[in-house]
C-alpha positions as a printed NumPy array, in Angstrom:
array([[  0.   ,   0.   ,   0.   ],
       [  1.267,   3.447,  -0.892],
       [  0.268,   6.822,   0.456],
       [  0.801,  10.455,  -0.416],
       [  0.23 ,  11.387,   3.246],
       [  2.948,  11.97 ,   5.812],
       [  2.646,  12.546,   9.547],
       [  5.472,  14.49 ,  11.196],
       [  5.908,  15.014,  14.933],
       [  9.349,  16.57 ,  15.413],
       [ 11.842,  18.687,  13.534],
       [  9.795,  18.431,  10.312],
       [  6.805,  20.272,  11.795],
       [  5.922,  23.763,  10.582],
       [  5.633,  24.821,  14.231],
       [  9.338,  24.015,  14.736],
       [ 10.54 ,  25.961,  11.694],
       [ 13.655,  24.015,  10.695],
       [ 15.058,  24.185,   7.156],
       [ 13.69 ,  20.688,   6.439],
       [ 10.282,  21.69 ,   7.835],
       [ 10.317,  24.542,   5.318],
       [ 11.262,  22.069,   2.559],
       [  8.34 ,  19.817,   3.472],
       [  5.94 ,  22.751,   3.711],
       [  6.893,  23.932,   0.221],
       [  6.505,  20.412,  -1.247],
       [  3.235,  19.398,   0.38 ],
       [ -0.161,  20.692,   1.443],
       [ -0.598,  21.112,   5.184],
       [ -3.783,  19.334,   6.28 ],
       [ -3.774,  20.13 ,  10.003],
       [ -3.062,  18.598,  13.374],
       [ -3.061,  14.827,  13.78 ],
       [ -2.039,  12.186,  16.304],
       [ -0.864,   8.602,  16.562],
       [ -0.866,   6.112,  19.416],
       [  2.528,   5.779,  21.01 ],
       [  5.247,   7.497,  22.964],
       [  7.577,  10.364,  22.121],
       [ 11.11 ,  10.235,  23.503],
       [ 13.956,  12.74 ,  23.685],
       [ 16.841,  11.159,  21.778],
       [ 19.338,  13.886,  22.683],
       [ 18.902,  16.468,  19.907],
       [ 15.608,  15.406,  18.351],
       [ 12.611,  13.227,  19.177],
       [ 11.833,   9.623,  18.379],
       [  8.408,   8.012,  18.11 ],
       [  7.711,   4.547,  19.464],
       [  4.467,   3.456,  17.827],
       [  2.035,   1.528,  19.99 ],
       [ -1.531,   1.339,  18.656],
       [ -3.141,   0.786,  22.071],
       [ -0.986,   3.207,  24.061],
       [ -2.875,   5.492,  26.429],
       [ -0.615,   8.326,  25.22 ],
       [ -0.796,  10.183,  21.918],
       [  2.003,  11.692,  19.894],
       [  0.795,  14.922,  18.291],
       [  1.998,  16.295,  15.002],
       [  1.085,  17.574,  11.584],
       [ -0.412,  15.877,   8.544],
       [  0.646,  16.735,   4.983],
       [ -0.295,  15.593,   1.469],
       [  2.918,  15.267,  -0.549],
       [  3.008,  16.834,  -4.019],
       [  5.484,  14.295,  -5.401],
       [  5.768,  11.472,  -2.85 ],
       [  8.673,   9.614,  -4.463],
       [ 11.031,  12.58 ,  -4.704],
       [  9.989,  14.254,  -1.426],
       [ 10.242,  11.004,   0.551],
       [ 13.683,  10.409,  -0.945],
       [ 14.891,  13.748,   0.45 ],
       [ 13.199,  13.176,   3.811],
       [ 14.623,   9.639,   4.054],
       [ 18.092,  11.127,   3.619],
       [ 17.427,  13.68 ,   6.353],
       [ 16.084,  11.002,   8.703],
       [ 18.913,   8.597,   7.856],
       [ 16.684,   5.851,   6.454],
       [ 18.887,   3.648,   4.292],
       [ 17.527,   0.161,   5.051],
       [ 20.359,  -0.79 ,   7.42 ],
       [ 20.085,  -2.234,  10.914],
       [ 22.021,   0.762,  12.242],
       [ 19.447,   3.28 ,  10.94 ],
       [ 17.957,   5.424,  13.706],
       [ 14.59 ,   5.617,  11.943],
       [ 12.473,   3.514,   9.647],
       [  9.654,   4.852,   7.515],
       [  6.423,   2.921,   8.079],
       [  2.869,   3.177,   6.82 ],
       [  0.787,   3.559,  10.003],
       [ -2.717,   4.656,  11.017],
       [ -2.825,   8.333,  11.982],
       [ -5.902,  10.132,  13.29 ],
       [ -7.515,  13.503,  12.681],
       [-10.919,  14.835,  13.608],
       [-12.114,  13.363,  10.288],
       [-10.991,   9.808,  11.059],
       [ -8.114,   7.426,  10.436],
       [ -5.62 ,   7.802,   7.578],
       [ -2.744,   5.548,   6.406],
       [  0.33 ,   7.806,   6.55 ],
       [  4.067,   7.575,   6.256],
       [  5.633,   7.987,   9.704],
       [  9.278,   7.944,  10.804],
       [  9.541,   5.522,  13.737],
       [ 12.545,   5.326,  16.052],
       [ 14.332,   2.037,  15.307],
       [ 17.029,   1.857,  18.013],
       [ 17.021,   1.515,  21.803],
       [ 15.111,   4.162,  23.721],
       [ 14.968,   2.729,  27.245],
       [ 17.327,   5.304,  28.818],
       [ 15.745,   8.258,  27.018],
       [ 13.342,  10.68 ,  28.716],
       [  9.726,  10.786,  27.638],
       [  8.449,  14.03 ,  26.085],
       [  5.733,  14.738,  28.681],
       [  2.677,  15.634,  26.607],
       [  3.678,  14.053,  23.284],
       [  3.997,  17.52 ,  21.714],
       [  7.475,  18.315,  20.447],
       [  6.61 ,  21.934,  19.661],
       [  6.177,  22.529,  23.415],
       [  9.384,  20.674,  24.283],
       [ 12.189,  21.588,  21.89 ],
       [ 12.391,  25.245,  22.927],
       [ 13.199,  24.186,  26.495],
       [ 16.191,  22.07 ,  25.451],
       [ 19.367,  23.748,  24.186],
       [ 20.605,  20.69 ,  22.248],
       [ 17.261,  20.515,  20.404],
       [ 17.247,  24.238,  19.602],
       [ 20.812,  24.002,  18.222],
       [ 19.859,  20.987,  16.079],
       [ 16.77 ,  22.718,  14.672],
       [ 18.807,  25.827,  13.834],
       [ 21.621,  23.868,  12.145]])
């Protein structure tokens, strides 16, 4: 199954304002706020999502429709370090994401490595969190 939808929850969000968020915004249509079941962790300089469909917590983010999914996802995969290796930090998965209008199959970057010693982002909203953490602010500005 393919999708032209992508759900972003971290440095790719418009609310964060990174260079790659600007790239995504100029190559997709912003559809609004969305959420997915799971947990959001602080990985040091950026967040990582652990998907869990029955989690009591939600990870909040933004939903986009990609103009040219193949080329845009290729650029985003490079940014996220998705190369199909076991050492990749992220993997891109097609997962159910929710909006007020229902459930949508979307591309989502899931954290693929260990997260057990990483702190949880308290409310699952990275836009509230990154400004409080110097390492995250530096990463977003780089």
